[in-house]
C-alpha positions as CSV (number, residue, x, y, z in Angstrom):
1,X,28.3,-35.8,20.8
2,X,28.8,-32.2,19.3
3,X,27.5,-31.7,15.7
4,X,29.5,-30.0,12.9
5,X,27.1,-27.5,11.1
6,X,28.1,-26.9,7.5
7,X,26.3,-23.9,5.9
8,X,27.0,-21.6,2.9
9,X,27.9,-17.8,3.4
10,X,27.1,-15.4,4.7
11,X,27.3,-16.7,8.4
12,X,26.4,-13.6,10.3
13,X,22.7,-13.0,10.8
14,X,21.1,-9.7,11.4
15,X,18.4,-11.1,13.5
16,X,15.6,-9.5,11.2
17,X,13.5,-12.4,10.2
18,X,10.2,-12.5,8.4
19,X,8.2,-12.5,11.6
20,X,10.2,-9.8,13.2
21,X,9.8,-7.7,10.1
22,X,6.1,-8.1,9.7
23,X,5.4,-7.3,13.3
24,X,7.7,-4.3,13.3
25,X,5.6,-3.0,10.5
26,X,2.3,-3.9,12.1
27,X,3.2,-1.8,15.3
28,X,3.8,1.3,13.1
29,X,0.3,0.9,11.5
30,X,-1.3,1.5,15.0
31,X,-1.1,5.3,14.8
32,X,-2.1,5.1,11.1
33,X,-5.2,3.3,12.0
34,X,-5.8,5.3,15.2
35,X,-5.7,8.4,12.8
36,X,-8.3,6.9,10.5
37,X,-10.3,6.2,13.4
38,X,-10.2,9.6,14.6
39,X,-11.4,11.3,11.5
40,X,-13.8,8.5,10.1
41,X,-14.9,7.0,13.3
42,X,-16.1,3.3,13.8
43,X,-16.4,3.0,10.0
44,X,-12.7,2.7,9.7
45,X,-12.3,0.2,12.6
46,X,-14.9,-2.0,11.1
47,X,-13.6,-2.1,7.6
48,X,-10.0,-2.8,8.9
49,X,-11.4,-5.5,11.1
50,X,-13.3,-6.9,8.0
51,X,-10.4,-6.9,5.7
52,X,-8.1,-8.5,8.3
53,X,-10.4,-11.1,9.2
54,X,-10.9,-11.9,5.6
55,X,-7.1,-12.2,5.0
56,X,-6.2,-14.1,8.0
57,X,-9.3,-16.5,7.7
58,X,-8.6,-17.3,4.0
59,X,-4.9,-17.8,4.8
60,X,-5.9,-20.2,7.8
61,X,-8.3,-22.1,5.3
62,X,-5.7,-22.5,2.4
63,X,-2.8,-23.7,4.8
64,X,-5.0,-25.8,7.2
65,X,-4.9,-28.9,4.9
66,X,-1.1,-28.8,4.8
67,X,-1.0,-28.5,8.7
68,X,0.9,-25.0,8.5
69,X,-2.0,-23.0,9.3
70,X,-0.8,-21.6,12.8
71,X,2.7,-20.9,11.4
72,X,1.7,-18.9,8.5
73,X,-0.7,-16.9,10.7
74,X,1.9,-16.5,13.1
75,X,4.4,-14.6,10.9
76,X,1.9,-11.6,10.7
77,X,1.8,-11.4,6.9
78,X,-1.8,-12.0,6.5
79,X,-2.7,-9.4,9.2
80,X,-0.5,-7.0,7.5
81,X,-2.2,-7.4,4.1
82,X,-5.5,-7.2,5.7
83,X,-4.8,-3.8,7.6
84,X,-3.0,-2.3,4.4
85,X,-6.1,-3.4,2.3
86,X,-8.4,-1.7,4.7
87,X,-6.5,1.5,4.7
88,X,-6.7,1.7,0.9
89,X,-10.5,1.7,1.1
90,X,-12.9,4.6,1.3
91,X,-14.7,4.7,4.5
92,X,-18.1,4.1,2.8
93,X,-17.1,0.9,1.6
94,X,-19.7,-1.9,2.3
95,X,-18.3,-4.4,4.9
96,X,-19.2,-7.4,2.4
97,X,-16.8,-5.9,-0.2
98,X,-14.2,-5.5,2.4
99,X,-14.4,-9.2,3.2
100,X,-14.5,-10.0,-0.4
101,X,-11.6,-8.0,-0.9
102,X,-9.4,-9.5,1.8
103,X,-10.3,-13.1,0.5
104,X,-9.2,-12.1,-3.2
105,X,-6.0,-10.5,-1.7
106,X,-4.8,-13.8,-0.2
107,X,-6.3,-16.2,-3.0
108,X,-5.2,-14.3,-6.1
109,X,-2.3,-12.0,-4.7
110,X,-0.5,-14.9,-2.6
111,X,-1.8,-18.6,-2.7
112,X,-1.8,-19.0,-6.5
113,X,1.9,-18.0,-6.5
114,X,2.9,-20.5,-3.8
115,X,2.5,-18.6,-0.7
116,X,4.6,-16.0,1.1
117,X,7.8,-15.2,-0.7
118,X,6.7,-16.1,-4.2
119,X,4.1,-13.8,-5.0
120,X,4.7,-11.3,-7.9
121,X,2.2,-8.7,-6.7
122,X,1.5,-6.7,-3.5
123,X,-1.6,-8.8,-1.9
124,X,-3.3,-5.9,-0.6
125,X,-3.1,-4.0,-3.9
126,X,-4.4,-7.1,-5.7
127,X,-7.4,-7.1,-3.6
128,X,-7.8,-3.3,-3.9
129,X,-7.6,-3.5,-7.7
130,X,-10.1,-6.4,-7.9
131,X,-12.6,-4.1,-6.0
132,X,-11.7,-1.2,-8.1
133,X,-12.6,-3.3,-11.3
134,X,-15.7,-4.9,-9.9
135,X,-17.2,-2.1,-7.9
136,X,-15.9,1.3,-9.3
137,X,-18.6,3.3,-7.8
138,X,-18.2,2.1,-4.4
139,X,-14.5,2.6,-4.7
140,X,-14.7,6.1,-5.8
141,X,-17.4,7.5,-3.5
142,X,-15.8,9.6,-0.6
143,X,-17.4,10.6,2.7
144,X,-16.5,13.8,4.4
145,X,-14.3,13.1,7.8
146,X,-15.4,13.9,11.3
147,X,-19.1,13.4,11.0
148,X,-19.1,11.7,14.5
149,X,-17.4,8.7,15.7
150,X,-20.5,6.4,15.6
151,X,-21.9,7.9,12.2
152,X,-21.9,5.2,9.6
153,X,-22.7,5.7,6.0
154,X,-25.7,3.4,5.2
155,X,-23.6,1.7,2.5
156,X,-21.2,0.4,5.2
157,X,-23.8,-2.2,6.4
158,X,-25.8,-2.6,3.3
159,X,-26.6,-6.3,2.5
160,X,-24.4,-8.0,-0.2
161,X,-25.1,-6.7,-3.8
162,X,-27.5,-4.3,-2.7
163,X,-27.3,-0.5,-2.5
164,X,-28.5,1.7,0.6
165,X,-31.4,3.8,0.1
166,X,-29.8,6.9,1.5
167,X,-26.0,7.6,1.7
168,X,-24.0,9.9,3.9
169,X,-22.7,13.3,3.0
170,X,-20.2,12.8,0.1
171,X,-17.3,14.9,-1.0
172,X,-14.4,15.0,-3.3
173,X,-10.7,14.2,-2.4
174,X,-8.0,16.8,-2.7
175,X,-6.8,14.9,-5.9
176,X,-10.2,15.0,-7.4
177,X,-10.6,18.8,-6.6
178,X,-7.4,19.6,-8.1
179,X,-7.9,17.3,-11.2
180,X,-11.5,18.2,-12.1
181,X,-12.0,21.5,-10.3
182,X,-8.8,23.2,-10.2
183,X,-9.2,23.7,-6.5
184,X,-6.2,22.9,-4.3
185,X,-6.5,22.0,-0.6
186,X,-4.0,23.9,1.5
187,X,-0.7,22.1,2.2
188,X,-1.1,22.4,6.0
189,X,-4.5,20.6,5.8
190,X,-2.9,17.8,3.9
191,X,-0.1,17.5,6.1
192,X,-2.2,17.4,9.5
193,X,-5.2,15.5,8.0
194,X,-8.9,15.9,8.0
195,X,-9.5,15.3,4.4
196,X,-11.6,12.9,2.3
197,X,-9.9,10.0,0.8
198,X,-9.0,6.4,1.8
199,X,-8.6,5.6,5.3
200,X,-4.8,5.6,5.2
201,X,-4.2,8.7,3.6
202,X,-5.6,11.3,6.0
203,X,-2.4,12.6,7.5
204,X,0.8,13.1,5.8
205,X,2.6,13.8,9.0
206,X,1.6,10.6,10.6
207,X,2.8,8.6,7.5
208,X,6.3,10.5,7.5
209,X,6.8,9.9,11.1
210,X,6.0,6.1,10.7
211,X,8.3,5.8,7.6
212,X,11.3,7.5,9.4
213,X,10.9,5.2,12.4
214,X,10.9,2.1,10.0
215,X,14.0,3.6,8.2
216,X,15.8,4.2,11.3
217,X,15.1,0.6,12.5
218,X,16.3,-0.7,9.1
219,X,13.1,-2.4,8.4
220,X,13.4,-1.5,4.6
221,X,15.8,-0.3,2.3
222,X,15.8,3.7,2.3
223,X,16.4,3.6,-1.5
224,X,13.0,2.6,-2.3
225,X,10.9,5.3,-0.5
226,X,13.4,8.0,-1.3
227,X,13.7,7.1,-5.0
228,X,9.8,7.0,-5.2
229,X,9.2,10.4,-3.6
230,X,12.2,12.3,-5.2
231,X,11.0,11.2,-8.5
232,X,7.5,12.2,-7.9
233,X,8.6,15.5,-6.7
234,X,11.0,16.2,-9.5
235,X,8.6,15.0,-12.2
236,X,5.7,17.1,-10.7
237,X,8.2,20.1,-10.3
238,X,9.0,19.9,-14.2
239,X,5.3,19.8,-15.2
240,X,4.5,22.6,-13.0
241,X,7.3,24.8,-14.6
242,X,6.3,23.5,-18.0
243,X,2.9,25.4,-18.6
244,X,1.6,24.7,-15.1
245,X,0.3,21.2,-16.3
246,X,0.6,19.3,-12.9
247,X,0.4,20.6,-9.1
248,X,3.7,21.3,-7.4
249,X,5.9,18.8,-5.6
250,X,4.5,19.5,-2.0
251,X,0.8,18.9,-3.2
252,X,2.0,15.8,-5.1
253,X,3.8,14.2,-2.1
254,X,1.2,15.0,0.5
255,X,-2.0,14.2,-1.2
256,X,-3.6,11.1,-2.2
257,X,-2.0,7.4,-1.2
258,X,1.5,8.1,-2.3
259,X,3.1,8.2,1.2
260,X,1.2,5.4,2.3
261,X,2.2,3.5,-0.8
262,X,6.0,4.6,-0.5
263,X,6.3,3.6,3.2
264,X,4.3,0.5,3.3
265,X,3.9,-0.9,-0.3
266,X,6.9,0.2,-2.3
267,X,9.1,-1.3,0.6
268,X,7.6,-4.8,0.3
269,X,10.7,-6.9,0.3
270,X,8.9,-9.8,-1.7
271,X,7.6,-7.8,-4.7
272,X,10.3,-5.3,-5.2
273,X,13.9,-5.7,-6.3
274,X,16.7,-7.1,-4.2
275,X,19.7,-5.1,-5.9
276,X,20.4,-1.4,-4.9
277,X,20.4,-0.4,-8.7
278,X,17.1,-2.2,-9.0
279,X,15.6,-0.4,-6.0
280,X,16.5,2.9,-7.5
281,X,14.9,1.8,-10.7
282,X,11.7,0.5,-9.1
283,X,11.2,3.7,-7.0
284,X,11.8,5.9,-9.9
285,X,9.4,4.1,-12.1
286,X,6.7,4.1,-9.3
287,X,7.1,7.9,-8.8
288,X,7.2,8.6,-12.5
289,X,4.0,6.5,-13.2
290,X,2.1,8.1,-10.2
291,X,2.5,11.6,-11.7
292,X,1.9,10.5,-15.2
293,X,-1.5,8.8,-14.3
294,X,-2.6,11.6,-11.9
295,X,-2.0,14.2,-14.7
296,X,-3.1,12.5,-17.9
297,X,-5.0,9.4,-16.6
298,X,-8.8,9.3,-16.3
299,X,-8.7,8.8,-12.7
300,X,-7.3,11.2,-10.1
301,X,-5.1,8.7,-8.3
302,X,-2.5,6.2,-9.8
303,X,-0.5,5.0,-6.9
304,X,-2.2,1.4,-6.9
305,X,-1.5,0.9,-10.8
306,X,1.9,2.4,-10.5
307,X,3.1,-0.2,-7.9
308,X,1.4,-3.1,-9.5
309,X,2.9,-2.3,-12.8
310,X,6.4,-1.9,-11.4
311,X,5.8,-5.3,-9.4
312,X,5.2,-6.9,-12.9
313,X,8.9,-5.9,-14.1
314,X,10.5,-6.7,-10.7
315,X,11.8,-10.0,-12.1
316,X,13.4,-8.2,-15.1
317,X,14.9,-5.5,-13.1
318,X,16.5,-8.2,-10.7
319,X,17.8,-10.0,-13.9
320,X,19.2,-6.7,-15.5
321,X,20.8,-5.4,-12.3
322,X,22.4,-8.4,-11.0
323,X,26.2,-7.7,-10.0
324,X,28.8,-9.3,-11.9
325,X,30.4,-12.5,-10.0
326,X,33.6,-11.7,-8.6
327,X,36.6,-13.1,-10.6
328,X,34.4,-13.3,-14.0
329,X,34.7,-11.2,-17.1
330,X,32.0,-8.6,-18.2
331,X,30.2,-11.0,-20.3
332,X,30.0,-13.8,-17.8
333,X,26.8,-15.0,-16.7
């Protein structure tokens, strides 16, 4: 006997569900991870495996009692959070810190809010912020790239809460050199890679290509990354003209974690606004805060804090930018 299905509009599906969206993003992270491994060797792979193992393991443990563990892991969200967290870490980060950060990312960034779709903040950035607050020295120590694939900084394998006796050769990031030494890395080096920094910010070219692919596949709304990058470029350009206060737009866009954040974190459909106007406001806010923190903040980088701050006001942005219901007056709610 046939069934009559009654459902509210819209009745046309794009076919882009949660699982497909997550796995499309995961596929584009393959070249980003490969680039990190090329420049930082086995340490990059070990850290990303550690963070991903921690996020997926924690997700499984928290959903196991409800009998939904396999379903939750199958959507790819825990794996995506783990890989993104690993790409936000310096290559000399101890593995035990990576495991701890992955667990915190799922517990505080996702589970306490009710699971996927209810979290206010990006889980990967919650884990990174926790590690930054708890272990600031480890999270601001950078090793030089291309020291040999199997060369590991002693700190990577250091026991929990213990410091290695001898560390690898450390260096400053392009943002650190610009902010504290007034030295600027050439644009071509930033674009191609081979710089000190977090695992996921080594090559601007790779991130741009991955972002373009995701945009063409309509995995995210183009307004979010465009608003972020355009605002950062304009604001840095104004500050450069106004007494050379900040580096120029090209350096701002290609240095640090701005491209990584704009492609993979600003575009998070859960923690960012749903309306077109809200997306422009959110992206503009992130771009403005990044340049503001980089220029006048105590740290050289500000992408993580900029995104988390804008995540916090996303519900307000959604509320203020809701379109008027068809057929009602301007004052209707």
